[in-house]
N, C-alpha and C positions, 0 to 999 in steps of 0.2 A: 492354662498357662502356656502350654506349648503352642497352641494355635495363635495366641496373642503375639508370641515372639515371632512366629512365621509371618503374621500379618504386618507387624512392624518392619521386619526385614524386607518384605515385599514392597512396602510403601517407600522405604529408603532407596531401594534399587530402582523403583519407578521414577523417583525424583532425579536420581543420577542419570537414568536413561533419557529423561526429558531434557535435562541440562545438556547432555552430549548431542542431542538431536539438533539443537540450535547452533549454527555456525558462529564463529566470532564476528563475522560481518553482520549477521542477523542481530546479535546482541548489541553490536555497535550502533546499528540503525535504531534499535529500540531506545537506547540511551540518548541518541541524538534527538529523536522525536520527543522524548519526555522533557529534555532540557530546552529545546528550541521550538516550542509548540506554535508560537506565532509565525515563525518562518515556515515551518512545515505546512501549516494551514494555508498560508499565502501561496506557496508553491502548488499545493494541491488544488486550491481554488482557481488559480490561473490555468492549470492544466485542464481542469474541467470546462472552464470558459472557452478555451481554445478548441477543445474537442466538440463542444456544443456549436461553436461557430462553423467548424468544418462540416458538421452534420447539416446545418442550415444552408451552407453553400452548396452542398451536394443536392439538397432538395431544390434549390434555385436552378442548378444546372439541369437537373432532370425535368423541371417544368419549362425549361427553355428561356428563363429570364436572363441568365448569363451563360457565357461559353466556357469560362475557365475559373479556377480558384483565384481569389484575390488574397495573396499571401500577406500583403501589408495590412489587410483588415484583421487578420488573426493576431499579429504581433503588436 
């Protein structure tokens, strides 16, 4: 019985510790992501597409096909 009480107390303290580890900004972002899933997925997708295009342009520059980044192509 005593060990059960200690285990339960430990679990409660662990939950409190995990809650305190997350900042209010982190919790706010988590709530925003859950409520606005389409918007966050669209932003993430756009960021990955822009990153992929930057990588492709870097490959083209190193192969000598172009001389500089085309910033209008990314946006």
